[in-house]
C-alpha positions in Angstrom: 83.3 9.4 -14.9 85.3 10.3 -17.9 84.1 13.9 -18.3 86.4 16.7 -17.0 85.2 20.2 -16.2 87.0 22.9 -18.3 87.1 26.4 -17.0 87.7 29.5 -19.0 89.6 31.0 -16.0 92.2 28.2 -16.3 93.2 29.3 -19.8 93.7 25.8 -21.2 96.8 26.6 -23.2 97.5 24.3 -26.1 93.8 23.5 -26.7 93.6 25.8 -29.7 90.3 27.7 -30.1 88.7 29.4 -27.1 86.3 27.2 -25.2 83.3 29.4 -26.3 84.2 28.8 -30.0 84.6 25.1 -29.4 81.1 25.1 -27.7 79.6 26.8 -30.8 81.3 24.2 -33.0 79.6 21.4 -30.9 82.8 20.1 -29.4 81.9 21.2 -25.9 78.7 21.6 -23.7 78.3 24.7 -21.6 77.3 23.9 -18.0 77.3 27.4 -16.8 79.1 30.6 -17.5 82.8 29.9 -18.0 82.4 26.1 -17.4 82.4 23.5 -20.2 82.7 19.8 -20.7 83.6 17.6 -23.7 80.5 17.0 -25.7 81.3 13.3 -26.5 82.1 12.5 -22.8 78.9 14.3 -21.8 76.8 12.3 -24.2 78.1 9.1 -22.6 77.1 10.1 -19.1 73.9 8.8 -17.5 71.5 11.4 -16.1 72.7 11.1 -12.5 76.3 11.9 -13.5 75.2 14.8 -15.6 73.4 16.2 -12.5 76.5 15.6 -10.4 78.7 17.5 -12.9 76.2 20.4 -13.1 76.4 20.7 -9.3 80.2 20.5 -9.2 80.4 23.2 -11.9 78.4 25.5 -9.7 80.6 24.8 -6.6 84.0 24.9 -8.3 83.3 28.1 -10.3 82.4 30.1 -7.2 84.7 32.7 -5.7 83.8 31.7 -2.1 82.6 28.4 -0.5 79.3 27.0 -1.4 77.8 24.4 1.0 75.3 21.9 -0.5 72.1 20.9 1.3 69.1 18.6 0.9 68.6 17.1 -2.6 71.7 18.8 -4.0 73.8 17.2 -1.2 72.0 13.9 -1.9 73.2 13.8 -5.5 76.8 14.1 -4.4 76.3 11.4 -1.7 74.7 9.1 -4.2 71.3 9.2 -2.3 68.4 8.8 -4.8 66.4 11.9 -5.7 63.0 11.4 -7.2 62.0 14.0 -9.7 63.8 16.9 -11.4 66.3 19.1 -9.6 65.6 22.5 -11.1 67.6 24.4 -8.4 70.9 23.8 -6.8 70.3 24.3 -3.0 73.0 26.0 -1.0 73.3 26.7 2.7 72.4 30.4 3.3 73.7 32.8 5.8 71.4 35.3 7.5 72.1 37.8 4.7 71.7 35.4 1.8 68.6 33.6 2.9 66.0 33.3 0.2 68.4 34.7 -2.5 68.2 33.2 -6.0 70.5 33.6 -8.9 69.8 31.5 -12.0 69.6 27.9 -10.9 71.1 28.7 -7.5 69.0 29.1 -4.4 70.3 29.8 -0.9 68.1 28.4 1.9 68.4 28.4 5.7 68.9 25.1 7.4 69.8 24.5 11.0 72.9 22.3 11.2 71.9 19.1 12.9 75.3 17.5 12.3 78.7 19.0 11.6 79.3 19.8 7.9 81.4 17.3 5.9 83.8 17.6 3.0 83.2 14.8 0.5 84.2 14.5 -3.2 85.9 17.8 -2.8 82.8 19.8 -1.8 81.3 20.9 1.6 77.9 19.6 2.3 75.5 18.3 5.0 76.2 14.9 6.5 74.4 11.8 5.0 72.2 11.7 8.1 71.2 15.4 8.0 70.7 15.2 4.2 68.0 12.5 4.5 66.4 14.0 7.6 66.2 17.4 5.8 64.6 15.7 2.8 62.1 14.0 5.1 61.3 17.2 6.9 60.9 19.5 3.8 59.8 17.2 0.9 56.6 15.4 0.3 56.5 11.9 1.9 56.7 10.1 -1.5 59.9 11.9 -2.5 61.5 11.6 0.9 61.0 7.9 1.4 63.4 6.6 -1.3 66.3 8.6 0.3 65.5 7.3 3.8 65.2 3.7 2.7 68.5 4.0 0.8 70.3 5.4 3.9 69.3 2.3 5.9 71.0 0.0 3.5 74.8 -0.5 2.9 75.8 1.5 -0.1 77.9 -1.0 -2.0 78.8 1.5 -4.8 80.1 4.3 -2.5 81.3 2.0 0.3 79.1 3.6 3.0 77.7 1.6 6.0 74.0 1.8 6.7 72.7 4.5 9.0 70.7 3.3 12.0 67.1 4.4 12.8 68.3 5.2 16.3 71.0 7.6 15.1 68.6 9.2 12.6 66.0 9.8 15.3 68.6 11.7 17.3 69.4 13.9 14.3 65.7 14.4 13.6 65.2 15.5 17.2 67.4 18.5 16.5 65.1 19.9 13.8 64.0 23.5 14.5 60.3 22.9 15.2 57.8 20.1 16.1 56.1 20.0 12.7 59.3 19.3 10.9 60.3 16.7 13.5 56.9 15.0 13.1 57.3 14.9 9.3 60.8 13.5 9.5 59.9 10.9 12.1 56.9 9.8 10.1 59.1 9.0 7.1 61.7 7.3 9.3 59.1 5.1 11.0 57.8 3.9 7.6 61.3 3.4 6.1 62.5 -0.1 5.4 65.9 -1.2 4.3 64.4 -4.1 2.4 63.2 -1.8 -0.4 66.0 -2.3 -2.9 65.4 0.6 -5.3 63.9 4.1 -5.4 61.0 2.7 -7.5 60.1 0.2 -4.8 60.3 2.8 -2.1 58.2 5.3 -4.1 55.7 2.5 -4.8 55.4 1.7 -1.1 54.6 5.4 -0.4 51.9 5.4 -3.1 50.4 2.2 -1.7 50.3 3.9 1.7 48.7 7.1 0.3 45.9 5.2 -1.4 45.1 3.0 1.6 46.3 -0.4 0.4 47.4 -3.0 3.0 51.1 -3.1 3.7 52.8 -5.9 1.6 55.5 -8.3 2.7 58.8 -7.3 1.1 61.3 -9.5 -0.7 59.2 -12.7 -0.2 60.9 -15.9 -1.3 59.0 -18.4 -3.4 60.1 -22.1 -3.6 59.0 -25.1 -5.6 57.4 -28.1 -3.8 60.9 -29.6 -3.8 62.4 -26.6 -2.0 64.1 -25.0 -5.1 64.2 -21.2 -4.9 62.1 -19.8 -7.7 62.8 -16.2 -6.9 62.0 -13.2 -4.7 59.3 -10.7 -5.2 59.2 -6.9 -4.4 55.8 -7.1 -2.8 53.5 -9.9 -1.6 50.0 -9.7 -0.1 49.7 -13.1 1.4 46.1 -12.9 2.4 45.1 -12.0 -1.2 47.7 -14.3 -2.9 48.9 -11.4 -4.9 52.5 -10.5 -6.0 53.5 -6.9 -7.0 56.7 -6.1 -8.9 58.2 -2.7 -9.8 59.7 -2.9 -13.3 62.4 -0.3 -13.0 64.9 -3.1 -13.2 64.2 -6.9 -13.3 65.2 -9.0 -10.3 68.0 -10.8 -12.0 70.8 -8.8 -13.7 70.6 -5.7 -11.5 73.0 -4.5 -8.9 70.8 -4.5 -5.9 71.1 -1.3 -3.9 72.3 0.8 -6.7 69.6 3.3 -7.6 71.2 4.2 -10.8 70.5 0.8 -12.4 66.9 2.0 -12.8 67.7 3.4 -16.2 69.6 0.2 -17.4 68.0 -1.7 -20.4 68.0 -5.4 -19.6 69.3 -7.8 -22.3 67.0 -10.2 -24.1 68.5 -13.1 -22.1 67.6 -11.3 -18.9 64.1 -10.7 -20.0 63.6 -14.3 -20.9 65.0 -15.4 -17.6 62.7 -12.9 -15.8 59.6 -14.3 -17.7 60.5 -17.8 -16.7 60.9 -16.7 -13.0 57.5 -15.0 -13.1 55.8 -18.0 -14.7 57.3 -20.3 -12.0 56.0 -18.1 -9.3 52.6 -17.8 -10.9 52.4 -21.6 -10.9 52.4 -21.6 -7.1 48.9 -20.1 -7.3 49.5 -16.3 -7.0 48.4 -13.4 -9.1 50.9 -10.9 -10.5 50.7 -7.2 -11.0 53.6 -5.3 -12.6 54.1 -1.6 -12.9 56.7 1.0 -13.9 57.5 4.7 -13.1 54.9 5.7 -15.7 52.2 3.8 -13.9 52.9 5.6 -10.6 52.2 9.0 -12.1 48.9 10.7 -12.7 45.3 10.3 -11.4 44.4 7.3 -9.3 41.3 7.0 -11.5 43.5 6.2 -14.5 42.5 2.7 -15.6 46.1 1.9 -16.6 47.7 3.3 -13.4 48.9 1.3 -10.4 45.9 2.1 -8.2 43.3 0.8 -10.6 45.4 -2.2 -11.5 45.6 -3.3 -7.9 41.8 -2.7 -7.4 41.1 -4.9 -10.4 43.4 -7.6 -8.9 41.1 -7.6 -5.8 43.3 -5.7 -3.3 41.1 -3.8 -0.8 41.6 -0.2 0.1 40.9 1.7 3.4 40.0 5.4 3.5 43.0 7.2 5.1 42.1 9.6 7.9 
């Protein structure tokens, strides 16, 4: 990350004009009162790094200590967060519970693990962070974080968390309803989902009653040559499903941030050849993107109707 936070309180002697004037001139971007960042550096940052800087600006500009929880802690840990993050969630004391100020919200959370200092900020542990997300967020938004925690994080250098350890943490949640929600997500979680989009897709498939697919199925030629792996495979129905957030070749598996990368022309050609080779084994193919996962299940262009047209049966969920 090549963007540095600039604080009015630091003075920044030798930089010439005050930071506010440089902001008006378009040289800086204001993140919050008294905190700026170079406009050129900001423009180069991907969305996840901008969110991370916005959170760090809120923490480092505070007079006292601010402890990050849930999705806000997840951003710092590098755990995927699905959807916008309109508020920065902070651990509340008894007096500050429920308080809001701008984009800051203080919320009560029982500490299931000791607090941790990481990247210079105090926050909930990786285990508590994903368990809190599972306990307090909708299933679809919690599953990508849980799947991610079960995999080694190659980018951050973290080892995978085990389901047994996560069950112990979930058992410390303050009531049975939250424990049940968290354990439901944990039971369904699968480290073989290699991206947030694949995890979110699995949650959507579950919600709409489609049969569970096999994950990361390998396809080989009659001579045994590996043709490729697919995100989803329904063997009984001879149907392959692929989430198009990032093509199978040319992505850094396990890095949720690659979902915004644009593949090169060569990568797209290679992917088309891979798909054609797998189709030649006698299977159908359905592809979808983030856009196809949104909206009404009756949308003819959405994922649900695409799978129905492909012959995949549905069961009514109780």
